[in-house]
N, C-alpha and C positions, 0 to 999 in steps of 0.2 A: 742558661737553655737557648739554643739555635733557635735563629727568627725565621718562622715558617714561609714568611715571604719569599725568603732567598729561593728555598726548593721550589717554591711555586712559580716565580719567576723563569728559573730555569724550563722546568716543565712548558709553561708558555714559549718560550725561544723556541723548544722544539717543535710545539706546534705549529707555530707562525711558518717556521722553515717548511715543515710537510705541507702544510696549506698554500704556499707558496709554490712548491715543486707541483701540487697537484691542480691548483687551479688558477694561481696567477694573482690571488686575492690579493686586497691591498692591507698593510700592516696597522691598520689604525685600527678596524675592531679587533685583532686579538690584544692588542695593548689596551683597550679599554676592559676585554675580557679579564687580562691578567689583574686589573685595577679592582675589580669586583672581587675577584676572588682573595684578596686581602682582607674584606672587609666580614670579621666571625660573627655568624648569624647562629643564634639560637631560639628557644621557646621555653616558656615556664609551661611545663608539662604536669608536675606535680612536686611537692617538698618532697618526699622519700624516695623509698626506691622504685615504686610505679614511674616516676619521673624520668630515672635513670633507664629503666626497660623500657619505655616508647621511644626514646631517642634514635634509634635504628628504625624504627617504623615511621618516624617522621621523616627520615631521611629518604625511604624505600618512594613514600608517598612523593617526594619533591623529585622524583627522577633521580636518586643516588646522590642529590646534592648533602656536602658534608654538613654535618653538625657540629660545630667548634666552641659551642660556648654551653654549658649545664649552671643552671640556673636555679636557685633555691631559697629560702627563709629561714632564719632560725625563729623559734616561737618567742615572744614578746611577752607572754603571760606570768612567767617568773625570772628568776636571776639565773637558775642554773641551766635553762635552755640558752639564755644569751652568752654564758659561758662556755658552751658547744657539749654540754653533755647528754646529747642525742646519737642514738645510733645510726640514723640515715646518713650523717656524715660521713662514716667508712665508705658508704656506698658511692657517694658522689667523688670522695678523693680516688676510690681505686679506678674510677671511671675517668679520672683527670689524669692520673700516672700513666695509662695506657698510652698517650700522643701527647707530645711535646708541645703538638703546636694547639693544644686546647684551652679555653680557660674555664674557671670554676668563680663564678660569681656568685658572691653570698650577701642577700642583706642583712645586716647586723642593726638591732633595736638598741638605741640609747636608753633608754627607760623599760622596768618591767608594768605589768598591766597597758601594756601599750596600746591597746585598743579597747580600752575600757571607758571612754569616752571621759576622761579626768579634767575637770575643770581649769581653767587659766591660772587661777589662785595657786591652786596646789601644783600646778605645771612647773609655776616659776618657783616654786619651793625646790622641788625638784632638781631644777636646771642649776640652781646655785648651788646644791649639795652637790653635785656631777663637778661642777667647776672649781669645787674645793677640794676633789680628788675623792671623794666617799665610795667612790664606783671603781674607782681605777684594778684595784683587783681582780672585778669580773671579767674584766679585758684583757689581764694578764694573762689569765687561765683559758680564755679562749685564743690567744694567740700561741701558747704553748700546744694546745689541744691541735690546731692546724699545722705547725711545723711538725708536731709529731707524726700525723697522717700523711705526711710528704706532699703536702701543698703550700709549701709556705707562700707562693707565689699568688694566692687567691685576691682576685678584685674584691675589696670590701666597700659595700652600699652601705655607709653608715648614716645611720638618721633621715632615710630618704623621705621627700615629700616634706622636708621641714617647712616651708612656706604655708602649706595648708593649716587645717583643723580637725582633720583625722586622728592623729597619732598622738599620743603622750609626750612625745621626742619633740614636737613641734616648737618650732624656734620663735613665733609671734608673742609669748607673754614675756620673754626676758631676752632680747637679740643676744647682747653683748654677753651677759653669761653661758648664753648656747654655744657662743662661738668660742669663748675658754673652754666650755665642757668638751665641745670637739677638740680641742688641741690638746688637752689630757689624756684622750681616749688615743689619738693616732699616736705619741708621744711614749703612751706606755706600751702598746702594740710592738711599737718600732725598738722597743729596747729589748726584747726576746731574741734570743741569737737564732740565726739562721733565716729571719724572715726577709720575704722578699714582698709585702703586702704593697698593695697599690688602693688607695682609698679615693672612692669615687663621691664627689659632691652632686646629689641627682635631686633638684627640687622638681614642683610639677610646673607644667607650662602654665604662664599667664600669671597676674599678680597675685590671686588667691588672698589667702589673708595676710599677705604683706610680701613685698617685695624680696623675691628670692636674693639679690646684690646684698641686702641688709645682712643676709644670714651667712654671708662667705666668710670662710673663717683664717683665710690667708692661702699664697701660693705654696707657703713651707709644708702645709700640714695637706695639702690637697694635690693628686695624681689627675686626676681625672675629672672633669666637668661633665656629668650628664644631665637628661632631662625625661622626665616621664609624659608620656604627651598622648593622651587619648584623645576620639572623636566626639568633642563634648566642646563645651565653651569655655572661656570667650570665645567668641568668634564663631561668623554664620557659615562658612566654608574653609577649606585648606588654606586661601591666602590669608584671610584673616588670621589664624594660627601662625602664620609666617612673619605677618608685619606689626601684630599686636603686642605692645609693651609687654616686657619679660616673655616674649615668644620665642619662635622657634629661630627667626634671624638673631635676634639679641643674646640668645646663648651660643650661637657658634661666634658670635663677634666676641661676646665676653671671653670665651676659652680662647679664642686666638690671642686676643689682647693680653691673656696669663700665659699664653706660652703651655696652654692643656690641651691635651686629647679630650675629643667629646665622645659620649657615649649615649645610647638610648635603650636603658634597662629594661623598661615596661612601654609598649604601647598597644595600640588595640582599637576595636571596636567599642561605641557605649552609645551614649546619648542620641545618636541619629541611625541606631539601628544597622540593617545590612549597607552599608556605604563602600562600593567597590570604588568610588574616586576617590575616597580618603585615602585605600588601601594604595591604590596605583599611588597617588601624590606622596603619600609618605615612604614607599619605596624609592620612588624618584629622588626624593629629598636626602635619604639616606645614600643612594651613590654618589650622588652629588658631593655630600659634606665628607663622606668617608670616615664616618665614627670609628673607633677600636673595635667596637661590637653593638651588637641590637639583638633585643631578644622580644618577641611579640608575646603577650600574654593569653595563652591557648586554653579560656574554658571562658563557658558563657556570662555575659553577653560578649565578650570582646575578642574570642578566637576565632579561628578558621579551618582546623583541624579536626579538633574534639569536638568542637561547637559546630552542629548543623545547622544552627538559625541563620545561618549567613552565606548563603549558597553563593552570590554573586561575587560579594568580597574574596570568598576561598579560592574562586576560579581567576581572579585576577591575581591574587596571593602565589598561587600555584604556577603559574604560567609564568610569574615574573621570577620566581626565586629556583625553577626548574633548569639546570643548567643545560643550555644551546651547547651541542659539542658537534657542530657541522666539520670539526677536523679528523676526530676518528670516521666521520661518512666517507670523507677522501678518497680512503682507499677504494670504496666501491665503484667508483667511476672508472677506475683501471680494470674491473673487471669486465663491463662492456669492450675494453679494447678486444680482448681476446676472443670476444664473441664474434669479431667479423669473420673467422673462418667459417660461422656456421652458415652464413648466406651461399657460402661454395655447395653446401650439401645438398638444394633446391636444385643447382645445374647437373646432375646425373640423373633427377629424378624426371629430364625430358623423355626418356624412351618409355616410358610407362604409357604417355598418351597413345602408342603404336598397337598396344594390345585393343581395346575397344573397335579401331578401323577395319580390321578384316573380318572380324566378328559382324559386324552389323549385314553383311551383303548375304548370309545366306538365309538369315530370316526375311529377307524382302521375297525372296522368290517363293517360298512357301504357299503364301496368300493367293499368288496368282494362279494355280492352277485350280483353286475353286471356280473360277468363271463357270466351266462347262456345269456345274452343279444346276443352273437355273435351265440350261438346255432340256433337259430331262422331260420338266413337267410341262412345257411347252407343247411337245406333239401330243403327249398323252391324252390331254383333255379334249381337245376340237376332233381328230383323226378317229381312232377307233370308235370313241361311243356312235356317233353316227351311222356308220354302214352295218353294225351289229344288231341293230334293232328293225333296219328296214329290211333286209333280207329275209327274216322269217314269215313275214307278214306276206299272203299273199296281194297285198295292196301295194306291192313295190312301185308299179308303174304309176298310181295316183300320189303316193307324196312324192314327188320329183321335187328338185329343189326349188323348181319356181312358185310350185302350188303352195307350199308353206308360207312362201314371200306374201301370196297376194291376200289369205285372210289374216296377216299377222297386223296389219291396219284396220280391217272391219272390226277387231275384238272390241272396240269403244262401240262399233254402229249397231250389234246386236244390242248393247245394253240399252242404247235410246229406244227401239222398236220394244222393248219389252213393256214399257207402260204401254207401248201405242196398239200393242196387241189386242188388248180388252176392245179397242173402237171396233175391229171387225168381229168381235164375241157377241155382240147384240145384233150385228146385221147376222149373223148364221142363224139364230133363230126364227127372225122377223119372216122370213121368206117362207110362206106356206108353200111357195113353188120352189122346189130344189135347186132352180137354175140361180136365182138371186143371191145367194151367199156364196157361189163362187167366183163372181166378179170382185165382190168385196174383198176377199181375202188376199189376194195376188195385190191390191194397193199396197199395203206397207208392205208387208212380208217377202214379196216373190223377190225382189234382187237378193235377198239374203235366202241362206239356206232353209228359211222358215217354210218354203213352199210346200214340199211333200206334207210336213207334219199338220198343217190347218187346212188341206186342200179336201182330202179323203174323209179324215173322219168328220167336217162339219158338216156336212150332208145328210149322214148317217146316223149324227147326235140327234138334230131336232127331230126328223122325219117322224119317226113313231110317237115319241114321247110330249113334244111340244104343241100336237094339235089341238087336244082336249081344253087347252089352257085359254084359246083365240078369245073368249068372251071376257078376260078380266083385262087386256091390254088397251082396247079402245081409248081409254082416255088419254095415253100418251102415244099418240104415232110415233114421234121419231125419240127415241128413248136412246139414242147415240149419246147425248149429254149424259144421263142420269148415269151410264154403268160407269162412266168414268171416276166419279168419285167413290164409288162403288170398292173401287179397285183395293185401298189398304184393308178393306174387313178381308178380303182373303189372305193378305199378307200374312197373317199368324198362322192360315193354314198351311202355309208353303211347306213347313217340316213334315206334314203328315202324307204327303203323296208318297204312294208305293213307287210309281214307275221312276223317281227320282236315281234310284241305284241303278236302273237300267240306263240311264243316259249316256252313262261314260263308253258304253260299247260301241255305240256309232261313231266313229272317229273321222273319215274323209268321205264314208260310203253311205250315203242317207237312206238310200232305197230300202235296205234292210232294216232300217231304223224304225219307220212308222208299223212295221209288223209287232212291235214291242207293245204299243199301248193299245187297250182294248177297243173296239170300234165304237162303242157309244160313251167314249171318255171325255169327260168336258176339261181335259187338261192337256195344253200345248206347250211343247218344249221347242226349245232353239237351241241347237248343237253351236257351241263358241270353238272356232279355231283360234288357237294362239299360236300357229306354227310347230313345226314338226319337234324343234330343240326344246322348246317350253312345254307342250302337250307332254314330252316325257318325264319333264318333271313333277307338273300339277295334275297330269292325268287329264283325260277327257272331260269335259266340263260342257254344261249346258243350261240355259233358262227357261223354266218352266212356267206356265202360268195357268191356274185351274179356276174354271166359272162355275158356278153351280146354277144352273137354271132352273130349279124346281120351284114350282108356285109358293111356296112357303117363302123362298127369299124374297121375294119382291120384285125380281128381275123378269121375271116373264112377261113379255112386250105384248102379248095378244090378249 
C-alpha cells in the first residue's frame, strides 16, 4: 500500500510554491504544516455502525479535517466476540477499504469476561492457560476473519492497559506468563496467510499496579509502543504527566530506544473536568512527538465533540485541529489587483456636480419680489382712516391736528379731579345765597372741560329743595371734610345713572352737552378726550359723579 505521506508531501510542495508566488512567505510554516498532516487522527465515536457514520460529521465540525483513523473494540464478554464474530466489523472494514491511507485500529481482549472484576488468583490461572496455548484457536479465527474482510493491515491493540487493575487480561498477577501469552497470540495471528497486522503494546500512563516496562514482551512481537493517557493522576498537572515515572517522556524514550513507533490510542479529559490546558498541552505534545496515530475518546466525561459538558476544552480542540489553510486564500489577494480599474470609475463622475450649480440661482430670485408686500399695509392704516370720519362731522375745524394732541396728556388729569369733584359738591348746597357755589366750582374743575357741567346746574339744584333743610346742619358748619369719605357710598350707584349713555355724544363741543342732563340733576359728568385716533376706537367717554343731597342721606349741610 503506498504511503500517504508521499502524496501529502507533493501537495504541500505545490502549496508552498503558490504561497511564495503570492505573498513571499517563508518555507518554514508550510513544512511544519506538512509534518502535521502526517499524523493520523481519529476518535472513538461508537463501537458499531454509528461510529462509522459519525466520522464525516466530525470531519465537517473540524473544518474538513481528514479523519484517517477508525477505532473500535471487540467485546470481551465471550470468546465468540474475541474471535471477530460480530457484524460491525463489516462496516469498519468497508470504511477502511475506501482509502489506502486510512488506519483501522482494533482493541482485542486477551481473556473473556474481561470486565467482570475477576480476582488476581483466577487471572493468574487464565494467564498460565494462555501461555500454554489453550486459547490459540480463538486468535487464529480472528486473524482469518480480518484477512477475509480485506483489512489484513489492522492495528491490533492487544491486551491494552495491562499494567492496571481493570481488565481480566491484566499483567500484574503473573508478568512472565503474561509476556509468554502475548507472544503466542502474536505468532498465531501472524501465521495466517495474507496478514500484515501491526501489534500495539499500550499500557496506562504512570506506574498503576505495575511498571509497564515489566510487561513488555519483546521487540520481535511488538510493532508500536502506545500509551493511554487521560487527564488524571498520578500528577498534578501536565508537566507531572510528562516527567513522572512511566509517564509520557519515559514512554517516548522507551519506544525510541527499542526502535518502535509510538501511538496514543486513548486520551481525553477525566478527573479534572473541563480542562482546556490539558487538551492544549496534549495536542502540542502529540505534534512534537509525531506518533503514528492518536484517537481521542469522545464520550462523556472524556470527549469534546459528542460530549457537551466540556465547552472550554472543546474550543481548544477544535481550534487546534481545524486545518489552517492560508494557501487557498492566497488567490483572493489577486482579486483586488484587478479592482484597480474601479478607482477610474469615479473620475467620470466629475461632471455630476455641474447639475446643481446652475439650478441654484433661479430659486434665489423668487423670494426677493416678496419685499413690496409689506408696503401695502403701511399706507392703508394711517392715511385713509383719519380723513374719512373727520369730514362728515360738522366739527371739522375743532378736531384739527393740534386739538387732539392737547387733550391726550390731560387724559390722566380728569381721573385725578374725579375724586376732587365731591369737594365742590358740598359747597354747592351750603350757599343759601346762589353766589357762593359759583366760585367754588371753578377752583378744581375750571381748567378742564368740567366748567360747563357743574357751573350752571349747581345753582339750580340747591335753590328750591335745599332751603327747608337748613335747621339740621348747624352742628357742622364746615362739612367739606365729611363728604369726602362718603364718596365710596355713591360709587356702587354709578352703574345706575341714566345719563351715562348720553355722555358719549359730546365729543369736542361741550356747550351742547349740558343740555342733556336735567336742570335739577345731582350728577356731574366730565368728558374725557383721548385724542381723535383713540376716541374712534373706544368712543367718547366721560367720568360722572352723582351726589344725593337729600335730608335722609345725612349730607344735608344746613
